[in-house]
N, C-alpha and C positions, 0 to 999 in steps of 0.2 A: 638935362638937355632941353632947350626951346622947343615948345611945340610949334613955333612958326615953320619950321623946316619941314615938319611932317604933316600938318594939319590938311593939307590938299591931297594926301596920298591915303589910298584904302590899304586896310592890313591884307595880307596874302596868307591864306590858309595852308596847312600842311598839303592838304588835298590838291590845291592850286599848284603848288611848287611840284609835286610828283607829275601832275598833268604836264606842265611845261617841260619837265625833264624827259617823259616818255616821248613828247612830241619831237624834242631835240635829239632823241636816240634814233629816230628815222626807222623804226620798226625793230631795232635791237631789244632783247628781253632785258627788262629793267633789272630784275635780280641777279641774271646771270653776268650782267655787264658791270653793274654798280655795288652789288651787294656782296661782301665776303665774309667767310666764317672763321673765327678764331680757333686754336686748338681747342678752347674751352666750349665750343659750340655755340658762341654768340655771334649772331648774324649782325655785322656792322653796316649800317646804312650809310648813304652819301650825304644825307643831311639830317639833323634834329630839329624839332619845332616845339613851341611852347603847346602845341595841341596835344603833344604826347604826354603832358603833364596836367591833365584837367583839375586835380586837386592839388596842385602846386608842388612844393618841394619840401621833403622832410629834413629837418635839422640833424645833422650828424652828432650823436652824443659824444662828448667829451673832447672835442676838437680843442688843441691848445691855443692860447694867445700868441705864443711865441715857440720858437725851437731852440734848442740848443747844440753846439759844435761839440761832439765827443771825439775823444782820442783813446785809443787803446794802449794800455801798458801792461806788459807781462811782469809778474813778480817771481824773479829769479833771485837776485842779490837786492835786499830791502833798501840798501842805500842808493843803489842806481835806480831802482824802480822810483823811489821817492824824487830824485833828482829830475829824472825824465818827465814825471808828473806836474811837478812845479815848473819846469821849463816850458812844458806845453800849455799851462794855464797862462804862463806870463806871455806867451807867443800867441794868444787868441782863442786857444781851446777854453770851453765854458764848463766841460764836465769831463770826468776819466772813467774809463772801463778798465777796471783792474782784472786781469786774468792770472790765476793761480792754481798750480797742480800740487801744491802741498801748503802745510800750515806755514804762517810766516809771522814775523814780530809786528803787530799792529801799529805800535807807536813809531818805529822805525819807518815804515812805509808812509806812514799819514802825518809825519813831522811837518809842521807849518802849514799844513793843508788848509786851504780857505773854505772852510765847511760852511760859512755862512752864504756863499754865493755859487758854490760849485757841487752839483749833485754827483753821486758815486754810483757806479754801475759794478757789479762783480759778476764773474763767471768762474765757477769753481769746478776744479778738476777732481775734487775729492768730497767727502760728506763726513764731517765730525761735529757732533752735537756741542762737545765741551768747547772746541775752538769757536764754532759759529755762535754760540750763545754769548761768549766773553766779547767777540767783535761786536756784536748787536748791542751790548750793554755799552760798550765804549763809545759807539758812534752816536747812541740816543743820548748820552751824556754830553757829546759835542753838538747836540742838535743838528745832525747832519740829515740831508735829504739821501736816502740810500735806497738801492733796488738790489736785492741780493740774489735774485733770478735763480733760486734753487729749484731744479727741474729734474726730478729723478726719473720720470717717465722718458725725458729727453735723452738722458744717459743711457737707458735701455735701447732706445730707438737707434741712437748713433753707434753704440758699441756691441749691442747684443747682451750686455750684462748690466746688472745693478751695481751701485758703487760698492756694496756689502752683499746684501741679499734682500730680497723683495720685503719680507717682513720688518727686518731691520731698518731698511730706507724710509718705509712707510712710517714706522713708530718714531724715527727721529724727525721727519717732517712734521708728523702729528705734534709732538712735543714742542717743537719749535713754534708752531702756529699757535698753541695754546699758550706758551710762556711769554712769547714777544707778540702781544696782540697789537701793537701799533706799528709793527715793521712790515715792509713791503718784501715780503718773503718769498712768494711764488713766482716763477717766470716760465714761459713757454717759448721754447726755441723753435720757431717756425722756419728759419733760415735753412735747416737741415733739409727739409722737404723740397724748397726751391732748388737748392744746390744738388739736390740728387734728381731732379728732373721732373717733379710734379708740377702740374699744370696750376694756374691760378684758384680755379674752383677747388681743386684738391687741397691746396694750400690752406684756403679759407676754412673748408671743412674739417680738415685735420686739426687746425689750430683751435677750432671752437670744440671738437670732441676732446683734444688733449686737454683744454682747459676745463671741460666739463668734468673729466676725471678728478681735478683738484677741487672743483666746487662740491663733489659728492664726499670727498674726504672732509673739507672744512664744514660741512653741513652736520658732520656726525660730532663735532667738538663743540664746547662751550662758545667758541668764537662764533660759530655759526649761529647759534641761539641769539648771540647779542646783535649780529648783523641782520637777522629777520625782524628783531624787535625795533630795528631803528629804520626799517623799510629801505634800506640801501643807502643810508646817509653817506654823503661825501666824507671820506675819511676812514670808512670801513675798508673790507677787503678789496683790494685792487690787484690784478695780475699784470705784470709786465710781459709783452711780447716782443721778441727780437725777430724782425723780418729782414729778408733779403730782397733787394729791389732788383728785378730784371730790366730788360732794354725795351720792353713793349711800353712806351711812354705813359700814354693815356690809361693803358689797363692798370698799369702798377699805381698810379694816381689813385684810380677806382678801388683798388684791392685795399688799400689802406682804409679808405672810407668804409668800404663794405664790412671790414673787420670791426670796425667801430660799432657798426649797426648791428651786426651778428652778435657781438659780445653783450650788447645792451639787451638784447631780447632774453639770452639765456640767463644772465646775471639776474635781470629782473625776475624770473621764475623763482630764483633761489633766495631773493630778497637782498642780494648784495648791490654794492655800488655799481652803478650802470657805466662808469668810466673806467676804461683800461688805459695802460700807459704803453706806448709803442717807442722802441728804439729801432731805427732802420740803417742797415747797412748795405752797400752794392753787393750785387751777386758775385760769386767767384765763377759760376757756370760758364760763362761767356768771356772770361779773362783769358789773355793769349801770352805764351812764351815768347813768340817772335812778333816782331814790329810791337813791342811792348808799349810804346808811348801812347798808342791808341787807347791802351786802357784808361788813361787820363780823360778822353773824351767819353768812353763809356760810363766810367764811374761819375762823370760831371752830370750827365742827363739823369743818370739813376738817383743821384742826390736830389736833383730838381724835382723828380717824382716823388721821392720821399717827402719833401719839403711841401710841395703843392698837395699831397694827399693828406697830410696833417700829422706827420710823426712829431713826437715830443723832443727827441733827439735824433741827430744823425751822426754815424761814425764811418768815416770815410775808409776805403782801401788803398793802400800805397800801390801805385801803378806797377812795381816791382815786386810786390809781396809774394807772388807765387814762387818765385826762384831766388830771391835775395833775402838775406836775414835782416831783422829789423834795423833800419839805418836813418840817421838823422835827416838826411836829403829827401828820402821816399816819405818819411812822416810829415815833413815840413810842407811838401807840395800836397799831400793830401789834406792837410789842415788848411793850407791856403786857398784849396779849391773851395771849400766850405765859406772861408772868409770873404773871398770873392763874391759868391752868391749872396750872402748875407749884407755886406758893407758895400758893395759896388754895383750888384745887380738888382738891389731892391726886393730881394726874396724874404724880408723881414717886417715889409711894411703892411701887409694884410695877413691877417690870422686865417682867413678862409677864402682864398681866391677861387677855388673850384665850385663854391656853392652857386647854384643857379645856372651853371654851364650844362647845356642839354644834353650834350654828348657824354660828359662824364657822370652826370646825374643818373643817365640812363644805363650806362655801363655798371655803375655802382648798384643799382637796383637789381640789373639782370645777373651779375655775379653774385651777390647776396642770395638771391632767390634760387640759384643752382646750387650754391653751396649749402643752403638750408636743407636742400632735398638730399644731397649726399650727408650731411650730418645726420639727419632723421634715419637713414638707412644704417649708418655706423651704430646708432643707439638701438636700432631694431635688432642688429646683428650681435648684440651683447656689450657694446662699447668699444672705445678706442683701444684700452688695454687687450681686451680679448682678441680684437682682429689684428693687434699688432703681434700678439703672441702666436696666433694662428698663420701670421705671414700675408694676411689678406692686404695689409696697408702696404706692405713692401712689394707686393705683387702688382698692385694698381701704379705706384710710382714707377716701377720699372718698365710698365707698359707705355706709361706716358714719356718717360726718358727715351725709349726706344724709337719712339716716333719724331722726337726732336732730334735724336741722333741721326736718324734716316734722312731726315730733312736737311741736316748739315751735310751729311756725307754726300748727297745728291746735289748740293749747291744751292738748294732752295732757301736755306738760312745762312746768311753770309757773314763771315767774321774777316774784316778787312786786315790783310797781311797774312792771313792764315790759309783759309781755303778760297780767298777772293783777292787778286792784285798781290801776289806773293813778291816779296823782295829776295830773289834767288841768291843774293850775296850776303844775306843776313845770317850771322852765326851765332850761336848761344852756347855751345858746349862748354866752353871755358868760362862761362859767366855763372853756371849754376852753383850757388851755395847751399840751395835747398832741393830737396827732391821734389819736382813739381808734379808728379803724377800719383795716382791712387796706390797705396802701398798694400801689397798682398801678404800680410803677415799671418801665418797660421797660427790662430788662436781660438781655444774653444769657447763657444759662446751658447747662451741659453736659447736665443732665437736669432734669426738672421738679421744682421744690423742693416740699417739704411745706409748706402754708401754715397756720399757726395763725388761727385766727378765732373771734371770740366768737359765740355764738348769737343775741344780740340785736341785731346790728350793722344789719341791714336795718330793724327796727322802729325803732331809735333815729334812723337817718339820715331817715326819715319823719317822726318827731316833731319833729326839729331844723327841717325845711323848713317845718312847719305853725307853728313859734313866732311869735308877733307881734313 
């Protein structure tokens, strides 16, 4: 911009701005009036200034140059899954997230798949070394970009049980890491913690501590020796994180950036690649059964946070996903929301739009600093696995979730159409194809599982009972 417009004006320091604000407050307390505190203990100021960054800004490690539109496909019938995946790619999806609870015919599911341009993500509800080994060999021959996201600790956290048992699960994972040295095998599902009610600092700390368990595992294998000798060269071990993005717009942008910074710090200590891979999905915690069209607005802003925060891929949720079975219309709308953001809203034109933004840079640093403190406490307490088995992680998340639930119940946290501006004529009882609430199945578990639940569940159950 031309200096002519500004050369006659002196710069205004942060101190001068604050003095002017205090004068305009006419005696009101600056902190009480204009500074608010987030659930994470972050004090948000009314303005941010370059004076807050005397040493400038740190580059976020591993920020992608572009982001991809992902779509989830569940593998039940192989031919149907293949058809849905190819149709989604033809209609604008750029990558596919395959979910499977049992072994499948690889060639049927991936028939005619465009491996050269479309990355693949997997979410497995089972663990089979033989099947996974053959799948990896097949996809390596196709020169596909794949993230297998094998997360045995995530399985324990979510269900309270291992896939098979602790020793066998870790042995299978170790064998796969040793044999498939070029595959992106490891994943950390952080979405569970967010959907269960963990605050952002907890999510970051647990993500880091969770990943650190895998760093310790891999360090004991020949792959770990190779990575350290290469000083973390690009192409070495890279963990993929699945994040859920909530509605606190700027905080969620900063969360993704903070995770990359924290990951870089820990990975560097092990000599691994300092770049992680992030796929983001909107949170389920704030999605509602009543006035469900509002879910489209919620997922849109959450996808925007994911993009601006620097996610590698974004997989949207269907607006009716909590109560409808997978359907073409819901999937198309979810995909089109991302297509509009990319092709009509110019969210693909700049790869790092948040860099240099005083507020977001400040949030990034503060969230990362607070999360690092919690991470160190976890490690001093024996590590993530130990604290998970002892129920400490579950207790901390439950405490955070209860605070958020109380805020919702008291009306301090508003969900439009649910606890704020309800449509009394809204009827949903006849529309439920899926059970939209937490299922309480009596299952024997090794530890207490971390249970994801939506804020509006109790309110919705009461409304359903009152429907005539």
